[in-house]
DSSP file (Angstrom, degrees, kcal/mol; ACC not computed):
  #  RESIDUE AA STRUCTURE BP1 BP2  ACC     N-H-->O    O-->H-N    N-H-->O    O-->H-N    TCO  KAPPA ALPHA  PHI   PSI    X-CA   Y-CA   Z-CA
    1    1 A M    >>        0   0    0      0, 0.0     4,-1.1     0, 0.0     3,-1.0   0.000 360.0 360.0 360.0 -42.6   -4.7    2.5   -5.1
    2    2 A S  T 34  +     0   0    0      1,-0.2     0, 0.0     2,-0.2     0, 0.0   0.779 360.0  60.1 -61.0 -24.5   -7.3   -0.4   -4.6
    3    3 A Q  T 3> S+     0   0    0      1,-0.2     4,-0.8     2,-0.2    -1,-0.2   0.774 101.6  54.3 -77.0 -23.6   -7.0   -1.1   -8.4
    4    4 A L  H <> S+     0   0    0     -3,-1.0     4,-2.2     1,-0.2    -1,-0.2   0.842  96.4  64.7 -78.0 -32.6   -3.2   -1.9   -7.9
    5    5 A L  H  X S+     0   0    0     -4,-1.1     4,-2.5     1,-0.2     5,-0.2   0.937  99.0  51.6 -58.1 -50.8   -3.7   -4.5   -5.1
    6    6 A P  H  > S+     0   0    0      0, 0.0     4,-2.1     0, 0.0    -1,-0.2   0.862 110.0  50.6 -57.4 -37.1   -5.5   -7.0   -7.3
    7    7 A Q  H  X S+     0   0    0     -4,-0.8     4,-2.5     2,-0.2    -2,-0.2   0.945 110.2  48.6 -64.2 -47.6   -2.7   -6.8   -9.9
    8    8 A V  H  X S+     0   0    0     -4,-2.2     4,-1.8     1,-0.2    -1,-0.2   0.920 112.5  49.6 -59.1 -43.7    0.0   -7.4   -7.3
    9    9 A M  H  X S+     0   0    0     -4,-2.5     4,-2.4     1,-0.2    -1,-0.2   0.859 108.2  52.0 -68.9 -33.9   -1.9  -10.3   -6.0
   10   10 A V  H  X S+     0   0    0     -4,-2.1     4,-2.3    -5,-0.2    -1,-0.2   0.928 109.0  51.2 -64.6 -42.5   -2.4  -11.9   -9.4
   11   11 A Q  H  X S+     0   0    0     -4,-2.5     4,-1.4     1,-0.2    -2,-0.2   0.875 111.2  48.5 -61.0 -36.7    1.4  -11.6  -10.1
   12   12 A A  H  X S+     0   0    0     -4,-1.8     4,-1.9     1,-0.2    -1,-0.2   0.896 111.3  49.6 -66.7 -44.3    2.1  -13.4   -6.8
   13   13 A Q  H  X S+     0   0    0     -4,-2.4     4,-2.4     1,-0.2    -2,-0.2   0.834 104.6  57.8 -60.3 -38.6   -0.4  -16.1   -7.5
   14   14 A T  H  X S+     0   0    0     -4,-2.3     4,-1.1     2,-0.2    -1,-0.2   0.920 108.4  46.4 -61.5 -45.8    0.9  -16.8  -11.0
   15   15 A T  H >X S+     0   0    0     -4,-1.4     4,-0.6     1,-0.2     3,-0.5   0.969 120.3  37.5 -62.2 -53.1    4.4  -17.5   -9.7
   16   16 A S  H 3< S+     0   0    0     -4,-1.9     3,-0.3     1,-0.2    -1,-0.2   0.740 110.4  60.3 -70.5 -24.1    3.3  -19.7   -6.9
   17   17 A A  H 3< S+     0   0    0     -4,-2.4    -1,-0.2     1,-0.2    -2,-0.2   0.733  93.7  66.6 -80.6 -19.5    0.4  -21.3   -8.8
   18   18 A Q  H << S+     0   0    0     -4,-1.1    -1,-0.2    -3,-0.5    -2,-0.2   0.896  80.4 170.9 -62.1 -40.1    2.9  -22.7  -11.5
   19   19 A G     <  -     0   0    0     -4,-0.6     2,-0.3    -3,-0.3    -2,-0.1   0.052  21.8-127.4  49.7-169.3    4.5  -25.1   -8.9
   20   20 A C        -     0   0    0      2,-0.0     2,-0.4    23,-0.0    -1,-0.1  -0.962   9.7-148.2-164.3 156.4    7.0  -27.7   -9.8
   21   21 A V        -     0   0    0     -2,-0.3     2,-0.4     0, 0.0    -2,-0.0  -0.983  23.7-165.0-132.4 120.5    7.6  -31.5   -9.4
   22   22 A L        -     0   0    0     -2,-0.4     2,-0.1     4,-0.1    -2,-0.0  -0.860  12.2-133.3-107.5 139.6   11.3  -32.4   -9.2
   23   23 A G    >   -     0   0    0     -2,-0.4     3,-1.2     1,-0.1    -1,-0.0  -0.259  38.8 -87.4 -78.2 177.3   12.7  -35.9   -9.5
   24   24 A V  T 3  S+     0   0    0      1,-0.3    -1,-0.1    -2,-0.1    -2,-0.0   0.891 127.4  36.0 -51.4 -50.6   15.4  -37.4   -7.2
   25   25 A T  T 3  S+     0   0    0      4,-0.0    -1,-0.3    15,-0.0     2,-0.2   0.334  99.8 102.1 -93.0   4.9   18.4  -36.1   -9.1
   26   26 A E    <   +     0   0    0     -3,-1.2     2,-0.2     2,-0.1    -4,-0.1  -0.532  49.1  62.3 -87.3 160.9   16.8  -32.8  -10.1
   27   27 A G  S    S-     0   0    0     -2,-0.2     2,-0.6     2,-0.1    15,-0.2  -0.551  97.6 -47.7 117.1 177.6   17.4  -29.4   -8.5
   28   28 A E  E     -A   41   0A   0     13,-2.4    13,-2.3    -2,-0.2     2,-0.5  -0.736  53.6-153.2 -90.6 120.5   20.6  -27.4   -8.2
   29   29 A H  E     +A   40   0A   0     -2,-0.6     2,-0.3    11,-0.2    11,-0.2  -0.848  22.7 165.8 -99.7 124.9   23.7  -29.5   -7.0
   30   30 A L  E     -A   39   0A   0      9,-2.5     9,-3.1    -2,-0.5     2,-0.5  -0.887  30.4-130.4-132.3 163.2   26.4  -27.6   -5.3
   31   31 A V  E     -AB  38 138A   0    107,-3.3   107,-1.6    -2,-0.3     7,-0.2  -0.977  31.8-111.8-116.8 129.5   29.4  -28.7   -3.2
   32   32 A H     >  -     0   0    0      5,-3.4     4,-1.1    -2,-0.5   105,-0.1  -0.283  16.2-139.5 -64.9 141.2   30.0  -27.0    0.1
   33   33 A F  T  4 S+     0   0    0      2,-0.1    -1,-0.1     1,-0.1   114,-0.1   0.740  96.2  39.2 -69.4 -23.1   33.1  -24.8    0.2
   34   34 A R  T  4 S+     0   0    0      3,-0.1    -1,-0.1     1,-0.0    -2,-0.0   0.921 133.3  11.9 -98.6 -51.0   34.1  -25.9    3.8
   35   35 A D  T  4 S-     0   0    0      2,-0.1    -2,-0.1    29,-0.1     3,-0.1   0.480  91.1-122.0-110.8  -0.7   33.5  -29.7    4.1
   36   36 A H     <  +     0   0    0     -4,-1.1    -3,-0.1     1,-0.2    23,-0.1   0.619  57.4 153.5  68.9  10.6   32.8  -30.7    0.4
   37   37 A G        -     0   0    0     21,-0.1    -5,-3.4    -6,-0.1     2,-0.3  -0.302  48.8-102.7 -67.0 157.0   29.4  -32.1    1.3
   38   38 A N  E     -A   31   0A   0     -7,-0.2    20,-2.7    -3,-0.1     2,-0.4  -0.607  33.5-169.1 -83.5 138.8   26.7  -32.2   -1.3
   39   39 A I  E     -AC  30  57A   0     -9,-3.1    -9,-2.5    -2,-0.3     2,-0.5  -0.991   2.9-167.9-124.4 133.7   23.9  -29.6   -1.3
   40   40 A F  E     -AC  29  56A   0     16,-2.5    16,-2.2    -2,-0.4     2,-0.6  -0.941   7.5-156.7-123.6 112.6   20.8  -29.9   -3.4
   41   41 A I  E     +AC  28  55A   0    -13,-2.3   -13,-2.4    -2,-0.5    14,-0.3  -0.779  18.3 170.0 -83.1 117.1   18.6  -26.9   -3.7
   42   42 A K  E     +     0   0A   0     12,-2.5     2,-0.4    -2,-0.6    13,-0.2   0.830  66.0  11.0 -91.4 -42.4   15.1  -28.1   -4.6
   43   43 A L  E    S+ C   0  54A   0     11,-2.3    11,-2.6   -15,-0.1    -1,-0.3  -0.987  78.7 107.0-140.0 144.5   13.1  -24.9   -4.2
   44   44 A G  S > >S-     0   0    0     -2,-0.4     5,-2.2     9,-0.3     3,-1.1  -0.980  77.7 -39.8 172.9-161.1   14.1  -21.3   -3.7
   45   45 A S  G > 5S+     0   0    0     -2,-0.3     3,-1.2     1,-0.3     5,-0.1   0.818 127.6  55.8 -61.4 -34.7   14.3  -17.8   -5.2
   46   46 A R  G 3 5S+     0   0    0      1,-0.2    -1,-0.3     2,-0.1     4,-0.1   0.784 106.7  50.0 -65.0 -32.5   15.5  -19.2   -8.5
   47   47 A S  G < 5S-     0   0    0     -3,-1.1    -1,-0.2     2,-0.2    -2,-0.2   0.229 128.1 -92.9 -93.9  17.7   12.5  -21.5   -8.9
   48   48 A G  T < 5S+     0   0    0     -3,-1.2     2,-0.7     1,-0.1    -3,-0.2   0.559  90.5 119.6  91.4   6.0   10.1  -18.8   -8.2
   49   49 A S      < +     0   0    0     -5,-2.2    -2,-0.2     1,-0.2    -1,-0.1  -0.870  21.0 161.9-115.5  96.6    9.7  -19.2   -4.4
   50   50 A S  S    S+     0   0    0     -2,-0.7    77,-1.2     1,-0.2    -1,-0.2   0.627  79.6  52.0 -90.4 -14.5   10.7  -16.0   -2.6
   51   51 A N  S    S+     0   0    0     75,-0.2     2,-0.3     1,-0.2    -1,-0.2   0.678 114.6  31.5 -96.3 -15.7    8.8  -17.2    0.5
   52   52 A L        -     0   0    0     74,-0.2     2,-0.4    73,-0.2    73,-0.2  -1.000  54.5-172.7-145.8 138.2   10.2  -20.7    0.9
   53   53 A A  E     + D   0 124A   0     71,-2.2    71,-2.3    -2,-0.3     2,-0.4  -0.980  13.3 178.4-127.3 142.9   13.6  -22.5    0.2
   54   54 A L  E     +CD  43 123A   0    -11,-2.6   -12,-2.5    -2,-0.4   -11,-2.3  -0.999  15.1 122.1-151.4 143.8   14.1  -26.3    0.5
   55   55 A G  E     -CD  41 122A   0     67,-2.3    67,-3.5    -2,-0.4     2,-0.3  -0.982  47.8 -93.5-176.6-177.2   16.9  -28.6    0.0
   56   56 A T  E     -CD  40 121A   0    -16,-2.2   -16,-2.5    -2,-0.3     2,-0.4  -0.906  25.8-163.9-121.1 151.1   19.3  -31.3    1.4
   57   57 A Q  E     -CD  39 120A   0     63,-2.1    63,-3.2    -2,-0.3     2,-0.6  -0.989   9.2-150.7-140.7 124.9   22.7  -30.8    2.9
   58   58 A Q  E     - D   0 119A   0    -20,-2.7     2,-0.7    -2,-0.4    61,-0.2  -0.865  10.8-164.2 -92.4 121.9   25.3  -33.5    3.5
   59   59 A V  E     - D   0 118A   0     59,-2.6    59,-2.5    -2,-0.6     3,-0.1  -0.921  19.7-132.7-110.8 110.6   27.5  -32.7    6.5
   60   60 A T    >>  -     0   0    0     -2,-0.7     3,-2.6    57,-0.2     4,-0.7  -0.195  42.2 -70.6 -63.5 154.6   30.6  -34.9    6.4
   61   61 A V  T 34 S+     0   0    0      1,-0.3    56,-0.2     2,-0.1    -1,-0.1  -0.191 118.0   1.1 -52.4 130.7   31.7  -36.7    9.6
   62   62 A G  T 34 S+     0   0    0     51,-3.0    -1,-0.3    54,-0.4    -2,-0.1   0.216 102.9 103.3  76.1  -8.9   33.1  -34.2   12.1
   63   63 A A  T <4  +     0   0    0     -3,-2.6    -2,-0.1    50,-0.2    48,-0.1   0.900  53.7 173.1 -73.9 -40.8   32.6  -31.1   10.0
   64   64 A G     <  -     0   0    0     -4,-0.7    48,-0.2    49,-0.2    -4,-0.1   0.043  41.0 -83.9  56.3-171.4   29.4  -29.9   11.8
   65   65 A V  E     -G  111   0B   0     46,-2.4    46,-1.9    -6,-0.1     3,-0.1  -0.996  44.8-116.0-130.4 123.5   27.8  -26.5   11.0
   66   66 A P  E     -     0   0B   0      0, 0.0     2,-0.3     0, 0.0    43,-0.1  -0.204  41.4 -90.3 -56.8 147.0   29.4  -23.3   12.8
   67   67 A I  E     +     0   0B   0     43,-0.1    97,-2.3    41,-0.1    43,-0.3  -0.438  68.6 137.2 -65.2 127.1   27.2  -21.5   15.1
   68   68 A H  E     -GH 109 163B   0     41,-3.0    41,-2.5    -2,-0.3     2,-0.3  -0.891  37.3-133.4-154.4 178.7   25.2  -18.8   13.4
   69   69 A R  E     - H   0 162B   0     93,-2.2    93,-2.4    -2,-0.2     2,-0.5  -0.994  10.0-137.4-150.5 153.3   21.7  -17.2   13.2
   70   70 A H  E     - H   0 161B   0     37,-0.4    36,-3.6    -2,-0.3    37,-0.3  -0.941  14.6-161.3-103.1 115.2   19.3  -16.1   10.5
   71   71 A L  S    S+     0   0    0     89,-3.3    90,-0.1    -2,-0.5    -1,-0.1   0.732  88.7  20.5 -76.7 -19.8   17.8  -12.8   11.5
   72   72 A L  S    S+     0   0    0     88,-0.5     2,-0.4    87,-0.3    -1,-0.2   0.458 109.0  83.0-122.6  -5.7   14.7  -13.0    9.3
   73   73 A M        -     0   0    0     87,-0.3     2,-0.3    31,-0.1    33,-0.3  -0.884  57.5-150.8-113.9 134.7   14.3  -16.8    8.5
   74   74 A D  E     -E  125   0A   0     51,-2.5    51,-2.2    -2,-0.4     2,-0.4  -0.752  26.5-160.6 -84.3 146.2   12.7  -19.5   10.4
   75   75 A E  E     -EF 124 103A   0     28,-2.7    28,-3.5    -2,-0.3     2,-0.3  -0.976  13.8-175.0-136.8 142.9   14.4  -22.8    9.7
   76   76 A A  E     -EF 123 102A   0     47,-2.9    47,-2.7    -2,-0.4     2,-0.3  -0.982   5.6-162.3-137.8 152.3   13.4  -26.5   10.1
   77   77 A F  E     -EF 122 101A   0     24,-2.3    24,-2.7    -2,-0.3     2,-0.4  -0.981  10.7-159.5-133.3 144.2   15.3  -29.7    9.5
   78   78 A Y  E     -EF 121 100A   0     43,-2.1    43,-2.9    -2,-0.3     2,-1.0  -0.998  26.7-131.9-118.1 125.0   14.3  -33.3    9.0
   79   79 A V  E     +E  120   0A   0     20,-2.7    19,-3.2    -2,-0.4    41,-0.2  -0.699  30.4 172.5 -84.0 105.6   17.2  -35.7    9.8
   80   80 A L  E     +     0   0A   0     39,-2.4     2,-0.3    -2,-1.0    -1,-0.2   0.852  69.5   4.1 -80.0 -36.0   17.4  -38.2    6.9
   81   81 A E  E    S+E  119   0A   0     38,-1.5    38,-2.1    16,-0.1    -1,-0.3  -0.995 105.2  15.7-153.1 138.4   20.5  -39.9    7.9
   82   82 A G        -     0   0    0     -2,-0.3    15,-0.6    36,-0.2     2,-0.3  -0.303  59.5-111.9  98.7-178.6   23.0  -39.7   10.9
   83   83 A S  E     +I   96   0B   0     13,-0.2    33,-0.4    34,-0.2     2,-0.3  -0.932  40.3 129.7-149.9 166.5   23.0  -38.2   14.5
   84   84 A G  E     -I   95   0B   0     11,-2.3    11,-1.9    -2,-0.3     2,-0.4  -0.916  51.0 -62.6 177.8-150.0   24.6  -35.5   16.3
   85   85 A V  E     -IJ  94 112B   0     27,-2.7    27,-3.0    -2,-0.3     2,-0.5  -0.998  28.9-153.8-135.5 128.6   24.1  -32.5   18.6
   86   86 A L  E     -IJ  93 111B   0      7,-3.0     7,-2.6    -2,-0.4     2,-0.6  -0.897   8.3-153.6 -92.5 126.1   22.2  -29.3   17.9
   87   87 A I  E     +IJ  92 110B   0     23,-2.3    23,-1.4    -2,-0.5     2,-0.5  -0.931  19.4 176.8 -95.6 113.8   23.4  -26.2   19.9
   88   88 A L  E >  S-IJ  91 109B   0      3,-2.6     3,-1.8    -2,-0.6    21,-0.2  -0.981  70.6 -23.3-126.9 116.0   20.4  -24.0   20.1
   89   89 A N  T 3  S-     0   0    0     19,-2.9    -1,-0.1    -2,-0.5    20,-0.1   0.844 126.8 -51.4  50.4  44.4   20.9  -20.7   22.1
   90   90 A D  T 3  S+     0   0    0      1,-0.2     2,-0.5    18,-0.2    -1,-0.3   0.462 115.8 115.0  77.8   4.3   23.8  -22.4   24.1
   91   91 A V  E <   -I   88   0B   0     -3,-1.8    -3,-2.6     2,-0.0     2,-0.3  -0.922  61.2-134.9-111.0 132.5   21.7  -25.4   25.0
   92   92 A R  E     -I   87   0B   0     -2,-0.5     2,-0.4    -5,-0.2    -5,-0.2  -0.636  21.6-177.4 -89.6 134.4   22.8  -28.9   23.6
   93   93 A H  E     -I   86   0B   0     -7,-2.6    -7,-3.0    -2,-0.3     2,-0.3  -0.982  18.5-139.7-132.5 122.9   20.2  -31.2   22.1
   94   94 A Y  E     +I   85   0B   0     -2,-0.4     2,-0.3    -9,-0.2    -9,-0.2  -0.605  26.5 179.9 -80.2 144.9   21.0  -34.7   20.8
   95   95 A F  E     -I   84   0B   0    -11,-1.9   -11,-2.3    -2,-0.3     2,-0.3  -0.953   7.3-173.1-137.0 157.8   19.2  -35.8   17.6
   96   96 A E  E >   -I   83   0B   0     -2,-0.3     3,-2.6   -13,-0.2   -17,-0.3  -0.881  45.0 -48.9-143.1 178.4   19.1  -38.8   15.4
   97   97 A K  T 3  S+     0   0    0    -15,-0.6   -17,-0.2     1,-0.3     3,-0.1  -0.180 124.8  26.5 -52.3 130.3   17.7  -40.1   12.1
   98   98 A G  T 3  S+     0   0    0    -19,-3.2    -1,-0.3     1,-0.3   -18,-0.1   0.261  94.0 130.7  94.0 -11.1   14.0  -39.3   11.9
   99   99 A G    <   -     0   0    0     -3,-2.6   -20,-2.7   -20,-0.1     2,-0.4  -0.385  46.9-144.0 -79.5 159.4   14.2  -36.3   14.1
  100  100 A T  E     -F   78   0A   0    -22,-0.2     2,-0.4    -3,-0.1   -22,-0.2  -0.957  12.0-167.8-120.2 137.2   12.8  -32.9   13.4
  101  101 A I  E     -F   77   0A   0    -24,-2.7   -24,-2.3    -2,-0.4     2,-0.4  -0.979   2.9-167.0-129.2 136.9   14.4  -29.7   14.4
  102  102 A F  E     -F   76   0A   0     -2,-0.4   -26,-0.2   -26,-0.2    -2,-0.0  -0.986   2.9-172.9-126.5 131.5   12.8  -26.2   14.4
  103  103 A I  E     -F   75   0A   0    -28,-3.5   -28,-2.7    -2,-0.4     3,-0.1  -0.941  16.2-143.3-125.4 110.5   14.9  -23.0   14.7
  104  104 A P    >   -     0   0    0      0, 0.0     3,-1.3     0, 0.0   -34,-0.2  -0.349  38.0 -82.2 -69.8 153.3   13.1  -19.7   15.1
  105  105 A R  T 3  S+     0   0    0      1,-0.2   -34,-0.2   -33,-0.1   -31,-0.1  -0.164 114.6  23.5 -46.4 140.7   14.5  -16.6   13.4
  106  106 A N  T 3  S+     0   0    0    -36,-3.6     2,-0.5   -33,-0.3    -1,-0.2   0.628  90.1 129.2  74.7  17.9   17.2  -14.9   15.4
  107  107 A S    <   -     0   0    0     -3,-1.3   -37,-0.4   -37,-0.3     2,-0.3  -0.879  60.7-122.8-105.7 131.9   18.2  -18.0   17.4
  108  108 A W        +     0   0    0     -2,-0.5   -19,-2.9   -39,-0.1     2,-0.3  -0.540  45.4 160.8 -63.8 133.4   21.9  -19.0   17.6
  109  109 A H  E     +GJ  68  88B   0    -41,-2.5   -41,-3.0    -2,-0.3     2,-0.3  -0.986  14.8 159.3-154.7 155.9   22.4  -22.6   16.3
  110  110 A G  E     - J   0  87B   0    -23,-1.4   -23,-2.3    -2,-0.3     2,-0.4  -0.937  27.9-120.5-163.0 173.0   25.0  -25.0   15.0
  111  111 A F  E     -GJ  65  86B   0    -46,-1.9   -46,-2.4    -2,-0.3     2,-0.4  -0.966  10.9-162.9-130.2 141.0   25.5  -28.7   14.6
  112  112 A E  E     + J   0  85B   0    -27,-3.0   -27,-2.7    -2,-0.4   -49,-0.1  -0.986  13.1 168.7-118.1 137.2   28.1  -31.2   15.8
  113  113 A N        +     0   0    0     -2,-0.4   -51,-3.0   -29,-0.2   -50,-0.2  -0.474   8.1 159.2-144.2  70.9   28.5  -34.6   14.3
  114  114 A P  S    S+     0   0    0      0, 0.0    -1,-0.1     0, 0.0   -30,-0.1   0.701  80.8  24.6 -68.9 -26.5   31.7  -36.2   15.5
  115  115 A E  S    S+     0   0    0    -32,-0.2     2,-0.3     1,-0.1   -54,-0.1   0.668 116.2  50.4-116.6 -23.0   30.7  -39.8   14.7
  116  116 A D        -     0   0    0    -33,-0.4   -54,-0.4   -56,-0.1     2,-0.3  -0.917  69.7-124.4-126.6 146.2   28.1  -39.7   11.8
  117  117 A E        -     0   0    0     -2,-0.3     2,-0.4   -56,-0.2   -57,-0.2  -0.637  37.1-139.5 -73.3 148.4   27.7  -38.1    8.5
  118  118 A L  E     -D   59   0A   0    -59,-2.5   -59,-2.6    -2,-0.3     2,-0.5  -0.917  19.2-168.0-113.2 140.2   24.5  -36.2    8.4
  119  119 A L  E     -DE  58  81A   0    -38,-2.1   -39,-2.4    -2,-0.4   -38,-1.5  -0.967  21.3-174.8-121.0 111.4   22.0  -35.9    5.6
  120  120 A L  E     -DE  57  79A   0    -63,-3.2   -63,-2.1    -2,-0.5     2,-0.6  -0.893  24.3-149.5-114.6 136.0   19.6  -33.0    6.5
  121  121 A L  E     -DE  56  78A   0    -43,-2.9   -43,-2.1    -2,-0.5     2,-0.4  -0.892  30.5-166.2 -92.0 125.4   16.5  -31.9    4.7
  122  122 A W  E     -DE  55  77A   0    -67,-3.5   -67,-2.3    -2,-0.6     2,-0.4  -0.896  16.1-176.1-120.5 144.8   16.3  -28.1    5.3
  123  123 A T  E     -DE  54  76A   0    -47,-2.7   -47,-2.9    -2,-0.4     2,-0.4  -0.997   5.6-176.4-133.2 138.5   13.5  -25.6    4.9
  124  124 A V  E     -DE  53  75A   0    -71,-2.3   -71,-2.2    -2,-0.4   -49,-0.2  -0.994  17.9-125.6-132.6 147.7   13.7  -21.9    5.4
  125  125 A T  E    S+ E   0  74A   0    -51,-2.2   -51,-2.5    -2,-0.4   -73,-0.2  -0.997  90.9  22.0-137.6 139.7   11.2  -19.2    5.2
  126  126 A P  S    S-     0   0    0      0, 0.0     3,-0.3     0, 0.0   -75,-0.2   0.746 105.7-103.1 -65.9 169.9   11.4  -16.8    3.7
  127  127 A A  S    S+     0   0    0    -77,-1.2    -2,-0.1     1,-0.2   -83,-0.1  -0.152  76.0 110.5 -57.8 152.4   14.0  -18.0    1.1
  128  128 A G     >  +     0   0    0     -4,-0.1     4,-1.4    -3,-0.0    -1,-0.2   0.130  57.1  78.6 167.5 -34.8   17.5  -16.8    1.5
  129  129 A L  H  > S+     0   0    0     -3,-0.3     4,-2.0     1,-0.2     5,-0.2   0.826  91.7  59.2 -65.1 -36.7   19.6  -19.8    2.5
  130  130 A D  H  > S+     0   0    0      1,-0.2     4,-2.0     2,-0.2    -1,-0.2   0.897 104.0  50.5 -60.0 -44.6   19.6  -20.9   -1.1
  131  131 A G  H  > S+     0   0    0      2,-0.2     4,-1.9     1,-0.2    -1,-0.2   0.874 108.1  52.7 -66.3 -35.7   21.3  -17.7   -2.1
  132  132 A F  H  X S+     0   0    0     -4,-1.4     4,-1.0     1,-0.2     5,-0.2   0.911 111.2  46.8 -64.0 -40.7   24.0  -18.1    0.6
  133  133 A F  H >X S+     0   0    0     -4,-2.0     4,-2.5     1,-0.2     3,-0.6   0.912 110.8  51.5 -74.1 -37.7   24.8  -21.5   -0.6
  134  134 A R  H 3< S+     0   0    0     -4,-2.0    -1,-0.2     1,-0.2    -2,-0.2   0.851 112.5  46.3 -64.2 -34.0   25.0  -20.3   -4.2
  135  135 A D  H 3< S+     0   0    0     -4,-1.9    -1,-0.2     1,-0.2    -2,-0.2   0.616 124.0  32.6 -87.5 -10.7   27.4  -17.5   -3.3
  136  136 A T  H << S+     0   0    0     -4,-1.0     9,-0.4    -3,-0.6    -2,-0.2   0.630 113.6  58.3-115.5 -20.6   29.7  -19.7   -1.2
  137  137 A C     <  -     0   0    0     -4,-2.5  -105,-0.2    -5,-0.2  -107,-0.0  -0.542  64.9-142.3-112.7 175.3   29.5  -23.1   -2.9
  138  138 A N  B     -B   31   0A   0   -107,-1.6  -107,-3.3    -2,-0.2     3,-0.1  -0.879  25.4 -98.9-131.7 159.7   30.3  -24.4   -6.4
  139  139 A P    >   -     0   0    0      0, 0.0     3,-1.8     0, 0.0  -109,-0.2  -0.323  62.8 -76.8 -64.7 157.4   28.9  -27.0   -8.8
  140  140 A P  T 3  S+     0   0    0      0, 0.0  -111,-0.0     0, 0.0  -102,-0.0  -0.373 120.1  28.1 -61.1 140.6   30.7  -30.4   -8.8
  141  141 A G  T 3  S+     0   0    0      1,-0.3     0, 0.0    -3,-0.1     0, 0.0   0.202  93.7 109.3  98.3 -18.3   33.9  -30.4  -10.5
  142  142 A V  S <  S-     0   0    0     -3,-1.8    -1,-0.3     1,-0.1    -4,-0.1  -0.826  79.6-108.6 -97.6 129.5   34.6  -26.7   -9.9
  143  143 A P        -     0   0    0      0, 0.0    -1,-0.1     0, 0.0     3,-0.1  -0.200  45.5 -97.5 -54.2 142.1   37.4  -26.1   -7.4
  144  144 A P        -     0   0    0      0, 0.0     2,-0.1     0, 0.0    -7,-0.1  -0.365  39.4-103.3 -64.0 146.2   36.0  -24.7   -4.0
  145  145 A K        -     0   0    0     -9,-0.4     2,-1.2     1,-0.1    -7,-0.1  -0.454  25.2-133.2 -64.7 135.4   36.0  -21.1   -3.3
  146  146 A Q        +     0   0    0     -2,-0.1     2,-0.3    -3,-0.1    -1,-0.1  -0.685  38.2 177.2 -92.3  84.9   38.8  -20.0   -1.0
  147  147 A L        -     0   0    0     -2,-1.2     2,-0.2   -11,-0.1   -11,-0.0  -0.645  22.6-140.5 -94.1 144.0   36.8  -17.7    1.3
  148  148 A T     >  -     0   0    0     -2,-0.3     4,-2.4     1,-0.1     5,-0.2  -0.531  31.6-106.8 -90.9 167.4   38.1  -15.9    4.3
  149  149 A R  H  > S+     0   0    0      1,-0.2     4,-2.3     2,-0.2     5,-0.2   0.901 123.3  53.0 -57.2 -40.6   36.1  -15.6    7.5
  150  150 A E  H  > S+     0   0    0      1,-0.2     4,-1.7     2,-0.2    -1,-0.2   0.857 107.9  49.0 -66.0 -35.4   35.5  -12.0    6.7
  151  151 A Q  H  > S+     0   0    0      2,-0.2     4,-2.8     1,-0.2    -1,-0.2   0.891 110.0  52.0 -67.5 -41.5   34.2  -12.8    3.1
  152  152 A I  H  X S+     0   0    0     -4,-2.4     4,-2.8     1,-0.2    -2,-0.2   0.897 109.6  50.3 -62.6 -40.1   31.9  -15.5    4.5
  153  153 A Q  H  X S+     0   0    0     -4,-2.3     4,-2.1     2,-0.2    -1,-0.2   0.864 109.6  49.9 -62.5 -38.8   30.5  -12.9    7.0
  154  154 A E  H  X S+     0   0    0     -4,-1.7     4,-1.1     2,-0.2    -2,-0.2   0.918 113.2  45.7 -69.9 -41.7   30.0  -10.4    4.2
  155  155 A I  H >X S+     0   0    0     -4,-2.8     4,-0.6     1,-0.2     3,-0.5   0.940 112.1  52.6 -64.0 -43.6   28.1  -13.0    2.1
  156  156 A A  H ><>S+     0   0    0     -4,-2.8     5,-1.7     1,-0.2     3,-1.7   0.900 103.4  57.1 -54.9 -46.6   26.1  -14.1    5.2
  157  157 A S  H ><5S+     0   0    0     -4,-2.1     3,-1.9     1,-0.3    -1,-0.2   0.813  95.2  65.2 -62.9 -32.8   25.0  -10.4    5.9
  158  158 A K  H <<5S+     0   0    0     -4,-1.1    -1,-0.3    -3,-0.5    -2,-0.2   0.820 109.3  41.1 -54.8 -30.1   23.5  -10.2    2.3
  159  159 A Y  T <<5S-     0   0    0     -3,-1.7   -87,-0.3    -4,-0.6    -1,-0.3  -0.033 121.2-105.0-115.3  25.2   21.1  -12.9    3.6
  160  160 A A  T < 5S+     0   0    0     -3,-1.9   -89,-3.3     1,-0.2   -88,-0.5   0.872  82.6 125.4  60.5  35.2   20.4  -11.5    7.0
  161  161 A T  E   < -H   70   0B   0     -5,-1.7     2,-0.3   -91,-0.3   -91,-0.2  -0.962  36.9-174.1-132.3 145.3   22.6  -14.2    8.6
  162  162 A E  E     -H   69   0B   0    -93,-2.4   -93,-2.2    -2,-0.3     2,-0.3  -0.997  14.6-140.9-146.1 147.6   25.7  -14.0   10.9
  163  163 A F  E      H   68   0B   0     -2,-0.3   -95,-0.2   -95,-0.2   -96,-0.1  -0.748 360.0 360.0-105.3 151.7   28.2  -16.2   12.4
  164  164 A K              0   0    0    -97,-2.3   -96,-0.1    -2,-0.3    -1,-0.1   0.487 360.0 360.0 -76.0 360.0   29.6  -16.1   16.0
């Protein structure tokens, strides 16, 4: 048994030790199924990072993000552009450009942005949000998926996420 542990650790270190450097336009570009905002996945399960996913999300004016929770993921945001309101466990918090938001796993949260477009840098640990985006969104130029609320819930459940 003790001989197996070093092999497992070497495999994990090999993946994370490779690392990567991405330019401004590099990463996986998707268009959100609901508000057609741009999503760029910079790191995640496809880039060899099962413990961390990182990207940006454009939330168009008034679209917001519906209230949901991640049962297994901690999530953090840095507000690159815009302002709005974060609803975190039924408490409203105003945020603006330059703000930082932390959402612990299993916390209900959503965003309202009635006046400004948002550009958010998001990070989740472990990875999973990247997979949700891949399953619900499309590359630019591909028509948006027509998903029912039930289909979205089913996809979300694959990633230990649920919507109210």
